[in-house]
N, C-alpha and C positions, 0 to 999 in steps of 0.2 A: 503493500499499500504506500509506504513512504517513498519507494523508488520513483513513482510517477511524478512527483514533485521536487526530487533531488534534494530530499530532507533527511538528515541522519536521524537514526532511530532515537537518538537521545533528545533530539528536539521535539519528535513527536510525543515521546514519553513525558517531557517536561510540559508540553502543552495540556496533556491529559491529567497532568499532576500525579503521575505513577513513576516508578523506577524503570530503567530500561530491561531489567530481567522480566517484570511483569508484561511489559510492551511486547516482548519477544514471545511470551507464552500466548499472549491475545493473537499475534501475527501467525503462530503455529497451529492455532485452534485449540490450544490446550486451556484456555481460559476465556470466558465470554465477556465481551466488552459491554459496559453499561449503556443505558440509553442517552444519558446525558454526555457521554463520551463520543456516541455516534454523532451527536448535533456538532461537537467541537472537531470531529474528524471532517464532517462535511465542510466545515468552514476552511480547514487547512487545505482540503483538496479542491476547494471552490465548486462544490457540486450541490445538487439539490438535496437538503437535509431530510425533506419528507420521503424522498425516494430511497434514500439511504436507510432511514428508519423503517420503512416498508419492508426492505430486504432483510434488516436486522431482525424484525418480528417474524418473518417468514422461516427464519432459520431454526 
């Protein structure tokens, strides 16, 4: 996910207010991201938050 915007994992983790290890677990599918984090991710990726939330809910 972070590769699309050329943003290091540590910056994504900082934006989500989590540590890099937790972010890596989310990226690997070992941990589920929270709804409020989905909104932050949508902003970072400059994408539609409602669409991203719908995908998150469907998972």
